[in-house]
SESE-971962 format. One line per field, with one value per residue (C-alpha): residue number from 1; residue in one letter; y, x, z. Coordinates in Angstrom, 2 decimals, always signed. Layout:
<atoms>
zati = NUM, ... $
dodo = A, ... $
v = Y, ... $
u = X, ... $
w = Z, ... $
</atoms>
This chain:
<atoms>
zati = 1, 2, 3, 4, 5, 6, 7, 8, 9, 10, 11, 12, 13, 14, 15, 16, 17, 18, 19, 20, 21, 22, 23, 24, 25, 26, 27, 28, 29, 30, 31, 32, 33, 34, 35, 36, 37, 38, 39, 40, 41, 42, 43, 44, 45, 46, 47, 48, 49, 50, 51, 52, 53, 54, 55, 56, 57, 58, 59, 60, 61, 62, 63, 64, 65, 66, 67, 68, 69, 70, 71, 72, 73, 74, 75, 76, 77, 78, 79, 80, 81, 82, 83, 84, 85, 86, 87, 88, 89, 90, 91, 92, 93, 94, 95, 96, 97, 98, 99, 100, 101, 102, 103, 104, 105, 106, 107, 108, 109, 110, 111, 112, 113, 114, 115, 116, 117, 118, 119, 120, 121, 122, 123, 124, 125, 126, 127, 128, 129, 130, 131, 132, 133, 134, 135, 136, 137, 138, 139, 140, 141, 142, 143, 144, 145, 146, 147, 148, 149, 150, 151, 152, 153, 154, 155, 156, 157, 158, 159, 160, 161, 162, 163, 164, 165, 166, 167, 168, 169, 170, 171, 172, 173, 174, 175, 176, 177, 178, 179, 180, 181, 182, 183, 184, 185, 186, 187, 188, 189, 190, 191, 192, 193, 194, 195, 196, 197, 198, 199, 200, 201, 202, 203, 204, 205, 206, 207, 208, 209, 210, 211, 212, 213, 214, 215, 216, 217, 218, 219, 220, 221, 222, 223, 224, 225, 226, 227, 228, 229, 230, 231, 232, 233, 234, 235, 236, 237, 238, 239, 240, 241, 242, 243, 244, 245, 246, 247, 248, 249, 250, 251, 252, 253, 254, 255, 256, 257, 258, 259, 260, 261, 262, 263, 264, 265, 266, 267, 268, 269, 270, 271, 272, 273, 274, 275, 276, 277, 278, 279, 280, 281, 282, 283, 284, 285, 286, 287, 288, 289, 290, 291, 292, 293, 294, 295, 296, 297, 298, 299, 300, 301, 302, 303, 304, 305, 306, 307, 308, 309, 310, 311, 312, 313, 314, 315, 316, 317, 318, 319, 320, 321, 322, 323, 324, 325, 326, 327, 328, 329, 330, 331, 332, 333, 334, 335, 336, 337, 338, 339, 340, 341, 342, 343, 344, 345, 346, 347, 348, 349, 350, 351, 352, 353, 354, 355, 356, 357, 358, 359, 360, 361, 362, 363, 364, 365, 366, 367, 368, 369, 370, 371, 372, 373, 374, 375, 376, 377, 378, 379, 380, 381, 382, 383, 384, 385, 386, 387, 388, 389, 390, 391, 392, 393, 394, 395, 396, 397, 398, 399, 400, 401, 402, 403, 404, 405, 406, 407, 408, 409, 410, 411, 412, 413, 414, 415, 416, 417, 418, 419, 420, 421, 422, 423, 424, 425, 426, 427 $
dodo = M, T, K, S, A, A, T, Q, S, D, T, T, T, V, G, A, Q, F, I, A, P, A, V, G, E, V, M, N, G, W, R, K, Y, K, T, S, S, L, I, D, D, G, L, L, T, I, G, D, G, Y, R, A, K, N, S, E, L, V, Q, T, G, L, A, F, A, R, A, G, N, I, N, N, G, F, L, F, D, G, A, D, C, L, P, E, S, Y, V, E, I, A, G, E, K, V, S, R, V, G, D, V, V, F, T, S, K, G, T, V, G, R, F, G, F, V, R, D, G, I, A, K, F, V, Y, S, P, Q, L, C, F, W, R, S, K, N, H, N, E, I, D, P, R, F, L, Y, Y, W, M, H, G, K, E, F, L, D, Q, V, E, S, V, K, G, Q, T, D, M, A, D, Y, V, N, L, S, D, Q, R, N, M, S, I, T, L, P, A, P, K, D, Q, K, A, I, A, A, M, L, S, S, L, D, D, K, I, D, L, L, H, R, Q, N, Q, T, L, E, A, M, A, Q, T, L, F, R, Q, W, F, I, E, E, A, R, E, D, W, E, T, K, K, I, K, D, L, V, E, I, Q, S, G, F, A, F, K, S, S, T, F, S, D, V, G, K, Y, K, L, I, T, I, K, A, V, Q, D, G, Y, L, D, I, T, N, A, D, E, I, D, F, I, A, D, K, V, P, S, Y, C, I, L, V, K, N, D, I, L, L, S, L, T, G, N, V, G, R, C, C, L, V, D, R, T, N, L, L, L, N, Q, R, V, A, K, L, K, P, I, E, D, S, N, W, A, F, T, Y, I, L, F, R, Q, T, A, M, K, Q, N, L, E, D, L, S, K, G, S, A, Q, A, N, L, S, P, I, E, T, G, L, I, E, I, V, V, P, K, D, D, F, F, I, K, F, S, A, E, V, T, P, L, M, L, K, V, M, S, N, K, I, Q, I, Q, T, L, T, Q, L, R, D, T, L, L, P, K, L, M, S, G, E, I, R, V, E, V, E, Y, E $
v = -21.20, -19.69, -20.32, -22.92, -21.32, -23.62, -25.73, -29.49, -29.23, -30.12, -26.47, -23.60, -19.87, -18.66, -14.94, -13.28, -15.44, -18.71, -21.51, -24.56, -27.94, -28.74, -32.24, -32.22, -30.86, -31.87, -30.45, -27.35, -25.92, -26.29, -27.42, -29.32, -28.19, -29.25, -26.54, -27.06, -25.89, -22.76, -22.05, -22.53, -20.13, -17.46, -17.48, -19.00, -19.08, -21.64, -20.86, -21.52, -19.39, -17.68, -19.65, -17.05, -17.43, -16.67, -13.86, -12.14, -11.99, -8.76, -7.45, -4.87, -4.86, -7.35, -10.15, -13.55, -15.68, -19.24, -21.87, -20.68, -17.23, -18.61, -19.78, -18.48, -15.16, -13.75, -13.40, -11.59, -10.51, -11.46, -12.76, -12.57, -9.98, -9.30, -5.83, -3.78, -4.22, -7.87, -6.82, -7.03, -9.91, -12.25, -11.26, -13.32, -14.73, -11.44, -11.38, -9.69, -8.77, -11.73, -14.43, -17.61, -18.86, -22.57, -24.28, -27.10, -28.51, -29.94, -28.59, -28.96, -27.31, -23.90, -21.02, -17.28, -14.76, -11.59, -8.75, -5.07, -3.36, -6.29, -5.15, -6.97, -10.01, -12.68, -16.33, -18.90, -22.40, -23.75, -21.91, -22.02, -19.39, -19.70, -16.46, -15.67, -13.75, -12.61, -11.82, -11.60, -15.26, -16.84, -14.93, -14.93, -15.24, -18.15, -19.79, -19.32, -21.01, -23.76, -24.64, -25.18, -27.63, -31.37, -31.38, -29.68, -31.28, -34.79, -34.17, -32.83, -35.89, -38.25, -36.79, -35.23, -38.45, -39.55, -38.98, -40.64, -37.25, -34.68, -34.18, -32.28, -31.26, -30.37, -27.84, -30.49, -32.18, -28.86, -27.90, -31.15, -31.05, -30.65, -27.69, -27.32, -23.84, -22.32, -19.21, -16.06, -14.46, -17.58, -17.56, -13.98, -14.61, -17.63, -15.76, -12.76, -14.90, -16.65, -13.57, -11.60, -14.13, -14.02, -10.20, -10.33, -12.90, -10.74, -7.66, -9.55, -10.76, -7.19, -5.98, -8.60, -7.49, -3.92, -4.94, -7.06, -4.31, -1.92, -4.42, -4.86, -1.08, -0.71, -3.53, -1.93, +1.46, +0.26, -2.50, -1.42, +2.29, +3.36, +0.69, +2.00, +1.34, +0.15, -2.72, -6.21, -9.10, -12.28, -15.54, -16.55, -19.47, -16.98, -15.63, -18.48, -22.25, -24.00, -27.23, -29.76, -31.75, -35.47, -38.08, -39.51, -42.79, -43.01, -46.28, -44.25, -42.06, -42.45, -41.31, -39.35, -38.51, -36.16, -34.49, -32.99, -33.18, -29.93, -30.54, -28.06, -27.58, -26.26, -23.51, -20.60, -17.02, -15.56, -18.16, -21.83, -23.96, -27.32, -28.24, -31.98, -32.43, -36.03, -37.08, -39.16, -40.41, -40.92, -39.66, -42.12, -41.67, -40.95, -37.82, -34.73, -32.63, -29.51, -31.23, -30.91, -27.41, -24.69, -21.34, -18.63, -21.14, -19.87, -22.27, -22.24, -24.37, -26.20, -27.96, -26.87, -23.34, -22.71, -19.76, -19.49, -18.46, -18.46, -18.58, -21.50, -20.37, -23.58, -26.66, -30.42, -30.01, -32.04, -30.85, -33.14, -33.40, -30.67, -28.05, -26.26, -24.47, -21.21, -20.86, -17.55, -17.98, -15.13, -15.48, -11.70, -11.80, -13.75, -10.87, -9.90, -13.48, -13.76, -10.39, -11.08, -14.25, -12.54, -9.98, -10.24, -9.98, -12.89, -15.07, -14.33, -15.20, -18.53, -19.31, -18.59, -20.79, -23.74, -23.84, -26.52, -29.56, -30.64, -29.67, -26.78, -27.94, -25.60, -26.80, -25.75, -25.76, -23.46, -21.25, -20.87, -19.59, -16.63, -13.43, -10.38, -7.07, -6.53, -3.84, -4.19, -5.97, -2.82, -2.04, -5.45, -4.73, -1.45, -3.10, -5.91, -3.37, -1.78, -4.83, -7.69, -6.13, -5.85, -9.51, -10.65, -8.81, -10.67, -13.94, -12.92, -12.12, -15.48, -17.31, -15.27, -16.10, -19.80, -19.45, -17.59, -20.01, -22.98, -21.38, -20.66, -24.17, -25.66, -23.54, -23.93, -27.58, -27.15, -24.07, -25.66, -28.78, -26.83, -28.34, -24.78, -22.28, -18.54, -16.67, -14.78, -12.69, -12.96, -10.38 $
u = -33.13, -33.83, -36.83, -36.58, -35.36, -37.36, -40.48, -40.67, -41.87, -39.87, -39.25, -38.32, -37.99, -34.64, -34.92, -36.98, -35.74, -37.42, -34.89, -35.77, -36.30, -33.98, -32.64, -34.10, -33.88, -30.77, -31.59, -32.99, -34.20, -30.87, -31.57, -29.39, -29.25, -27.50, -25.12, -26.54, -29.97, -28.48, -26.64, -29.81, -31.64, -29.00, -27.84, -24.39, -21.63, -18.82, -16.12, -12.48, -9.61, -8.51, -6.17, -3.51, -0.75, +2.81, +2.87, +0.02, +1.87, +3.56, +5.28, +2.69, -1.09, -3.64, -2.01, -2.47, -3.25, -1.94, -2.19, +1.07, -0.43, -3.26, -2.86, -5.59, -5.05, -3.27, +0.46, +1.07, +4.71, +6.50, +3.34, +2.94, +0.43, -2.01, -2.66, -5.48, -7.45, -8.00, -10.76, -13.08, -11.32, -11.31, -14.88, -16.20, -12.71, -11.65, -11.97, -14.90, -15.38, -16.96, -15.46, -14.28, -11.14, -10.31, -7.15, -8.54, -5.41, -2.24, -2.26, -6.01, -7.79, -6.24, -8.66, -8.82, -11.59, -11.67, -12.15, -12.79, -9.52, -7.88, -6.85, -8.56, -6.74, -7.34, -7.87, -5.60, -6.86, -5.34, -8.06, -11.82, -14.06, -17.44, -19.39, -22.65, -24.83, -27.21, -25.53, -28.92, -29.53, -26.06, -23.69, -20.20, -18.35, -20.57, -19.78, -16.05, -16.32, -18.58, -15.85, -13.46, -15.91, -16.43, -19.32, -17.32, -13.95, -15.43, -16.85, -13.49, -11.72, -14.07, -13.38, -9.90, -8.01, -10.08, -7.23, -3.80, -2.14, -2.08, -5.15, -7.88, -11.44, -13.16, -15.94, -18.53, -17.98, -18.13, -21.33, -22.95, -22.01, -24.38, -24.40, -26.30, -27.58, -29.36, -31.53, -29.68, -29.74, -28.15, -25.55, -24.63, -24.48, -22.19, -19.99, -19.79, -18.61, -15.90, -14.84, -14.35, -11.65, -10.19, -10.13, -8.08, -5.75, -5.37, -4.61, -1.85, -0.38, -0.30, +1.29, +4.00, +4.67, +5.09, +7.34, +9.60, +9.75, +10.93, +13.62, +14.71, +14.96, +17.09, +19.37, +19.95, +20.53, +22.97, +24.86, +24.74, +24.12, +26.20, +28.91, +32.40, +35.75, +37.29, +34.80, +36.27, +35.44, +34.20, +32.75, +29.17, +30.52, +32.28, +28.86, +26.41, +26.53, +24.65, +23.14, +21.76, +18.58, +18.37, +17.39, +14.24, +13.11, +9.59, +9.14, +9.03, +6.16, +2.74, -0.78, -0.98, +2.18, +3.45, +5.94, +5.66, +8.56, +9.82, +10.82, +11.78, +8.14, +7.40, +10.04, +8.52, +9.74, +9.11, +6.68, +6.43, +3.77, +3.17, +0.14, +0.19, +3.48, +4.48, +4.30, +6.44, +5.45, +8.90, +12.47, +15.33, +18.43, +20.64, +18.66, +20.77, +19.23, +19.30, +16.85, +14.17, +13.10, +12.02, +10.32, +12.55, +14.77, +15.79, +15.36, +16.87, +15.83, +18.73, +17.07, +14.77, +13.69, +16.89, +17.47, +13.98, +14.19, +11.61, +11.19, +9.85, +6.68, +5.54, +6.81, +6.90, +8.66, +11.61, +14.23, +14.36, +17.20, +17.74, +16.61, +19.18, +18.94, +20.86, +22.26, +24.02, +27.36, +26.25, +22.65, +22.26, +22.69, +19.44, +17.54, +20.59, +20.96, +17.31, +17.21, +20.56, +19.20, +15.91, +17.77, +17.04, +20.75, +21.56, +18.81, +20.15, +23.66, +22.43, +20.52, +23.63, +25.73, +23.33, +23.30, +24.98, +22.70, +19.21, +17.86, +19.32, +21.19, +22.78, +25.83, +25.95, +29.76, +29.83, +27.18, +29.39, +32.22, +30.21, +31.97, +30.24, +31.54, +30.68, +31.25, +32.62, +30.67, +29.21, +27.47, +25.74, +24.61, +22.99, +21.31, +19.96, +18.54, +16.60, +15.47, +15.04, +11.88, +10.37, +11.03, +9.82, +6.55, +6.36, +6.73, +4.08, +1.70, +2.44, +1.49, -1.71, -2.49, -2.16, -4.60, -7.18, -6.74, -7.29, -10.44, -11.76, -10.96, -12.71, -15.82, -16.09, -17.24, -19.61, -21.20, -21.36, -23.06, -25.58, -24.17, -23.58, -26.29, -25.82, -28.72, -30.62, -33.75, -36.39, -39.04 $
w = +13.06, +9.67, +7.53, +4.80, +1.55, -0.68, -0.79, -1.26, -4.87, -7.99, -8.78, -6.55, -6.49, -5.17, -4.46, -7.16, -10.04, -10.99, -11.34, -13.44, -11.75, -8.88, -8.42, -4.94, -1.43, +0.52, +3.94, +5.60, +2.31, +0.50, -3.05, -5.51, -9.15, -12.31, -13.44, -16.93, -15.67, -14.12, -17.37, -19.41, -17.07, -17.66, -14.04, -14.52, -17.12, -17.08, -19.62, -20.46, -21.70, -24.89, -27.16, -27.79, -30.36, -29.30, -31.85, -29.97, -26.63, -25.57, -22.43, -21.36, -21.51, -20.19, -18.19, -19.87, -16.84, -16.73, -13.98, -12.44, -11.88, -9.73, -6.15, -3.83, -5.53, -8.56, -9.09, -12.36, -11.94, -15.14, -16.84, -20.62, -21.77, -24.58, -26.03, -24.48, -27.72, -26.76, -24.36, -27.38, -29.14, -26.13, -25.16, -22.24, -21.65, -20.08, -16.29, -14.55, -10.91, -9.13, -11.35, -9.65, -11.38, -11.44, -12.73, -14.85, -16.54, -15.07, -11.53, -11.06, -8.16, -7.56, -7.14, -7.37, -6.83, -8.93, -6.48, -7.10, -7.92, -9.73, -13.22, -16.08, -17.42, -20.06, -19.14, -20.79, -21.76, -18.52, -16.61, -16.36, -14.85, -13.14, -13.44, -11.67, -14.10, -11.37, -8.04, -6.32, -7.09, -6.95, -4.70, -6.32, -3.01, -1.96, -5.30, -4.60, -1.21, -2.54, -5.06, -2.13, -0.58, -0.74, -3.23, -5.95, -5.19, -5.17, -8.64, -9.84, -8.44, -10.27, -13.72, -13.70, -14.54, -17.53, -20.00, -20.21, -20.06, -17.25, -15.05, -16.87, -16.04, -19.30, -19.81, -20.61, -17.23, -15.38, -17.15, -16.02, -12.36, -9.44, -7.06, -3.80, -3.01, -0.03, -0.40, -1.55, +1.91, +3.37, +0.60, +1.38, +5.13, +4.70, +2.24, +4.58, +7.49, +5.46, +3.52, +6.75, +7.64, +4.13, +4.23, +7.45, +5.89, +2.78, +4.91, +6.75, +3.46, +2.18, +5.41, +4.98, +1.41, +2.65, +5.55, +3.35, +0.73, +3.48, +4.54, +0.91, +0.46, +3.59, +2.42, -0.99, +0.61, +3.27, +1.44, -2.21, -2.65, +0.36, +0.08, +0.90, -0.69, +2.60, +2.92, +2.58, +0.28, +1.94, +0.77, +1.59, +3.63, +5.94, +6.91, +6.32, +6.78, +3.95, +5.31, +2.80, +3.47, +4.16, +1.54, +3.12, +1.55, +0.16, +2.06, +5.28, +4.08, +5.67, +4.81, +8.04, +9.95, +12.62, +10.27, +6.79, +4.32, +2.85, -0.76, -3.48, -4.50, -0.99, -1.21, -3.10, -3.49, -0.05, +1.29, +2.25, +0.53, +2.23, +0.11, -0.62, +1.27, +2.01, +5.65, +8.01, +11.44, +13.00, +12.61, +12.15, +14.32, +11.29, +10.33, +11.19, +13.95, +11.78, +9.40, +12.10, +11.16, +13.55, +13.03, +11.51, +9.67, +6.21, +3.26, -0.25, -3.25, -4.95, -7.91, -10.74, -9.86, -7.92, -5.63, -4.18, -0.55, +2.25, +6.02, +8.05, +9.82, +11.57, +13.37, +12.66, +9.33, +8.01, +5.51, +2.48, -0.05, -2.67, -0.19, +1.97, +5.28, +5.52, +9.03, +9.75, +11.51, +13.78, +14.94, +14.86, +11.06, +10.57, +8.93, +6.84, +5.55, +4.55, +2.79, +1.08, -0.53, -1.42, -3.56, -7.29, -8.05, -5.72, -7.24, -10.72, -9.54, -8.19, -11.39, -13.47, -11.16, -11.59, -15.39, -17.49, -17.18, -18.28, -14.86, -12.92, -9.83, -7.34, -5.43, -1.74, -1.98, -5.00, -3.43, -0.37, -2.59, -3.94, -2.96, -1.51, -0.19, +3.47, +6.12, +9.63, +12.36, +13.95, +10.65, +10.78, +14.32, +13.26, +10.26, +12.43, +14.88, +12.00, +10.05, +12.55, +14.10, +10.59, +9.83, +13.26, +12.56, +9.25, +11.13, +13.66, +10.79, +9.14, +12.33, +12.63, +8.99, +9.82, +12.73, +10.64, +7.74, +10.02, +11.42, +7.93, +6.71, +9.76, +9.27, +5.49, +5.26, +8.19, +6.64, +3.19, +4.52, +6.60, +9.80, +11.06, +10.17, +9.99, +11.54, +8.86, +9.32, +6.62, +5.94 $
</atoms>
């Protein structure tokens, strides 16, 4: 067991810095503070984003980060930018290493952590950042994990619906929250344990990006750059069966069920996101068997952001309406089918095909009529021999990511509550 990190008095010293009165001891020396006290003591900053005008936005420069760019990391492809000169204009609203980023408007509760090596970006008003001003007193990675925990999320839940509009957690509420902190050494030990898992997860994600990029390069080389005049024109339906999802009724949904429903919001570009997916506990007889998804199934979004394609990487999932499953006529063309629909040109083709109404809707029948130029069967066999192992490694990594993520998510609340203690030696 570790020593207690604080005394029983109304004030405490955490590390070398005196922190103003704590609310009280929770357990084992962990102390609860008002974020306002930590801000007043110069240990913490909680800020929001820069209110940019459309006329200020450009195509290159500092990424202007919105809620859509944050999802357990940063996705800045295609993001609006601000000129480099805005480092001074935006001031504190420019990212710094160690910042914890929080989506505070609309889709509340997404997080990002600004690591070394991430290019500077500017926060938009949809985002808030929590910034430790003294890393020896409040460890930034501990702060990041604390914000994933029950104490913070319960406080968010209690205030986010106070307006009649979209969910919103304002700065005033965040600056008057409570935070429970152990001693700095305990913070660092907890953060190190959880970040070691996140580092492995991040490495696997980056491996997958590299593997898919290799597969994409091979596809373009073999089927576009080296296409021959004697190749024949075929329709998508000659190569792929497009199977539409089932219209599950909301009356069959349950709070906790065996199966999760895959809707269009779950199908992202290159990955499946089942966060907040509806659940069902049983499958009616009239549900087509192909709607019971299995690993390696290929999915395509048909409504809204049409043309997004991803692989199924887990079991106990059901295919809902407005999502299609792409089933290659020849099983050996699995990797070809996935990479074909991940091509930028194909996605643009699908987007163009879906236009003409208030909300984009892609017809499986019309999609099947798209024409592509293809080689003879032996060419497909050679391509599959090259690319299938790459995609199977991607799937293996995805499954390992799930295992590590589950371990991290199991440990996090136990570490944050003090139920599991990390052994720390004190001088």
